[in-house]
Residue frames as qw, qx, qy, qz and C-alpha x, y, z in Angstrom:
[[0.531, 0.051, 0.166, -0.829, -34.34, -3.72, -22.32],
 [0.121, 0.172, 0.977, -0.018, -37.02, -6.58, -21.99],
 [0.498, -0.117, -0.302, -0.805, -40.45, -6.53, -23.67],
 [0.230, 0.114, 0.885, -0.389, -43.02, -8.31, -21.54],
 [0.383, 0.007, -0.501, -0.776, -45.98, -9.40, -23.72],
 [0.323, 0.200, 0.820, -0.429, -49.37, -10.43, -22.36],
 [0.269, -0.108, -0.673, -0.681, -52.20, -11.64, -24.59],
 [0.273, 0.231, 0.750, -0.556, -55.85, -11.58, -23.26],
 [0.195, -0.262, -0.743, -0.584, -59.23, -12.58, -24.94],
 [0.269, 0.303, 0.557, -0.725, -62.56, -11.13, -24.04],
 [0.360, 0.625, 0.690, 0.066, -65.99, -11.39, -25.75],
 [0.262, 0.361, 0.294, 0.845, -66.41, -8.72, -28.33],
 [0.286, -0.780, -0.414, -0.373, -69.36, -7.32, -26.47],
 [0.634, -0.719, -0.105, 0.264, -66.99, -6.81, -23.35],
 [0.675, 0.274, 0.032, 0.684, -64.11, -5.29, -25.44],
 [0.033, 0.729, 0.011, 0.684, -64.84, -1.65, -24.73],
 [0.646, -0.714, -0.045, -0.266, -65.63, -2.23, -21.20],
 [0.895, -0.199, -0.017, 0.399, -62.45, -4.37, -20.67],
 [0.496, 0.494, -0.021, 0.714, -60.36, -1.62, -22.44],
 [0.233, -0.771, 0.060, -0.590, -61.70, 1.04, -19.99],
 [0.806, -0.589, 0.006, -0.055, -61.02, -1.24, -16.97],
 [0.844, -0.014, -0.002, 0.537, -57.38, -1.99, -17.91],
 [0.245, 0.664, -0.014, 0.707, -56.90, 1.78, -18.36],
 [0.442, -0.737, 0.124, -0.496, -57.87, 2.16, -14.68],
 [0.870, -0.453, 0.192, -0.028, -56.14, -0.87, -13.32],
 [0.903, 0.037, 0.176, 0.390, -53.23, -2.49, -15.33],
 [0.469, 0.706, 0.048, 0.528, -52.11, 0.58, -17.09],
 [0.230, -0.885, 0.187, -0.360, -51.55, 2.76, -14.04],
 [0.858, -0.433, 0.269, 0.062, -49.97, -0.27, -12.22],
 [0.830, 0.263, 0.186, 0.455, -47.44, -0.65, -14.98],
 [0.345, 0.776, 0.024, 0.527, -46.58, 2.83, -15.42],
 [0.370, -0.823, 0.294, -0.315, -45.79, 3.52, -11.67],
 [0.961, -0.207, 0.090, 0.159, -43.62, 0.37, -11.49],
 [0.236, -0.770, 0.506, 0.308, -39.89, 1.05, -10.90],
 [0.387, -0.269, 0.779, 0.413, -37.99, -0.06, -13.99],
 [0.513, 0.618, 0.596, 0.001, -40.94, 0.28, -16.39],
 [0.285, -0.292, 0.356, 0.841, -39.84, 2.06, -19.61],
 [0.397, 0.202, -0.307, -0.841, -43.20, 2.31, -21.37],
 [0.440, 0.182, 0.866, -0.151, -46.22, 0.32, -22.40],
 [0.321, 0.112, -0.537, -0.772, -48.32, -0.25, -25.62],
 [0.509, 0.266, 0.734, -0.363, -51.91, -1.72, -25.71],
 [0.207, 0.156, -0.694, -0.671, -53.00, -3.27, -29.00],
 [0.583, 0.220, 0.631, -0.463, -56.46, -4.52, -29.79],
 [0.239, 0.119, -0.740, -0.618, -57.83, -6.67, -32.66],
 [0.658, 0.118, 0.461, -0.584, -61.47, -7.76, -32.93],
 [0.310, 0.266, -0.821, -0.399, -61.98, -11.04, -34.74],
 [0.522, -0.171, -0.796, -0.256, -64.88, -13.55, -34.91],
 [0.592, -0.677, -0.323, -0.296, -66.72, -12.25, -31.78],
 [0.757, -0.478, -0.180, 0.408, -63.53, -11.90, -29.69],
 [0.101, 0.959, -0.184, 0.191, -61.50, -8.85, -28.75],
 [0.854, 0.008, -0.167, 0.492, -57.72, -9.71, -28.52],
 [0.180, -0.967, 0.163, -0.072, -55.59, -7.42, -26.33],
 [0.782, 0.178, -0.231, 0.551, -51.76, -7.32, -26.42],
 [0.297, -0.951, 0.076, -0.042, -50.10, -5.37, -23.67],
 [0.812, 0.243, -0.198, 0.493, -46.48, -4.91, -24.36],
 [0.354, -0.932, 0.072, 0.017, -44.53, -3.33, -21.55],
 [0.586, 0.591, -0.358, 0.423, -40.78, -2.40, -21.70],
 [0.741, -0.669, 0.008, 0.057, -38.60, -3.04, -18.64],
 [0.118, 0.880, -0.451, 0.090, -35.05, -2.32, -17.63],
 [0.070, 0.406, -0.890, 0.196, -34.30, -5.63, -16.14],
 [0.587, -0.219, -0.762, -0.163, -35.78, -8.97, -14.97],
 [0.265, -0.162, -0.650, 0.694, -35.43, -7.77, -11.47],
 [0.300, 0.105, 0.089, -0.944, -37.96, -4.92, -12.21],
 [0.586, -0.067, -0.606, -0.533, -40.21, -7.41, -13.85],
 [0.511, -0.205, -0.811, 0.196, -40.15, -9.67, -10.85],
 [0.028, -0.169, -0.478, 0.861, -40.86, -6.68, -8.49],
 [0.457, 0.082, -0.179, -0.867, -44.00, -6.01, -10.63],
 [0.698, 0.030, -0.578, -0.422, -45.15, -9.65, -11.44],
 [0.832, -0.412, 0.288, -0.235, -43.88, -11.71, -8.52],
 [0.461, -0.512, 0.697, 0.199, -41.37, -14.49, -8.65],
 [0.562, 0.242, 0.741, 0.277, -42.87, -16.40, -11.59],
 [0.029, 0.485, -0.192, -0.853, -42.51, -13.91, -14.33],
 [0.042, -0.122, -0.843, -0.523, -44.41, -16.17, -16.75],
 [0.058, -0.588, -0.796, 0.132, -47.58, -15.55, -14.89],
 [0.001, -0.638, -0.256, -0.726, -49.79, -12.55, -15.64],
 [0.059, -0.139, -0.591, 0.792, -50.32, -10.08, -12.75],
 [0.164, -0.543, -0.723, -0.396, -54.10, -10.20, -12.53],
 [0.175, -0.174, 0.265, -0.932, -56.46, -7.62, -11.04],
 [0.353, 0.051, 0.744, -0.565, -59.54, -8.37, -9.13],
 [0.660, 0.437, 0.317, -0.523, -62.05, -8.31, -11.91],
 [0.165, 0.481, -0.707, -0.492, -59.88, -9.69, -14.63],
 [0.156, 0.045, 0.986, 0.045, -61.34, -13.20, -14.41],
 [0.433, 0.556, 0.543, -0.457, -64.89, -11.73, -15.00],
 [0.445, 0.734, -0.203, -0.471, -63.72, -10.58, -18.49],
 [0.068, 0.552, -0.775, -0.300, -60.98, -12.96, -19.68],
 [0.882, 0.140, -0.236, -0.384, -61.91, -16.05, -21.61],
 [0.940, -0.012, -0.212, 0.267, -58.78, -17.80, -20.59],
 [0.359, -0.883, 0.275, 0.121, -55.63, -17.01, -18.56],
 [0.833, 0.469, -0.152, 0.251, -52.46, -17.14, -20.72],
 [0.709, -0.416, 0.014, 0.569, -48.83, -17.04, -19.75],
 [0.110, 0.962, -0.113, -0.224, -46.79, -14.01, -20.39],
 [0.851, 0.226, 0.080, 0.467, -43.71, -14.16, -22.78],
 [0.263, -0.864, 0.169, 0.395, -40.54, -12.00, -22.66],
 [0.782, 0.491, 0.103, 0.370, -38.31, -10.86, -25.39],
 [0.464, -0.378, 0.077, 0.798, -35.04, -8.98, -25.53],
 [0.329, 0.903, 0.262, -0.090, -36.09, -5.62, -27.13],
 [0.646, 0.046, 0.254, 0.718, -33.47, -4.60, -29.70],
 [0.107, 0.250, 0.198, 0.942, -35.10, -1.29, -30.84],
 [0.106, -0.736, -0.636, 0.208, -37.53, 0.99, -29.15],
 [0.239, 0.408, 0.181, 0.862, -38.19, 4.49, -30.49]]
């Protein structure tokens, strides 16, 4: 199993709106993707910034490529993401050893 981890930063005043936005765009896109085994969304507010971590679990790199495109280090962005995000970061992947 592979954990795909994306970090995004938005202004604190956009944190709640962005969370509602990703629940309508990114979350359904992840959940319906073949090979996706689950997803967690974490949020931390700090010094005027809302940090979001989206950790999705996958059965294989091939499934991740079907979701993300050929360069799996790039985030799969949705049309309005750039209106919220303070910067575009790369995605990282880890071998998931335990998932309950």
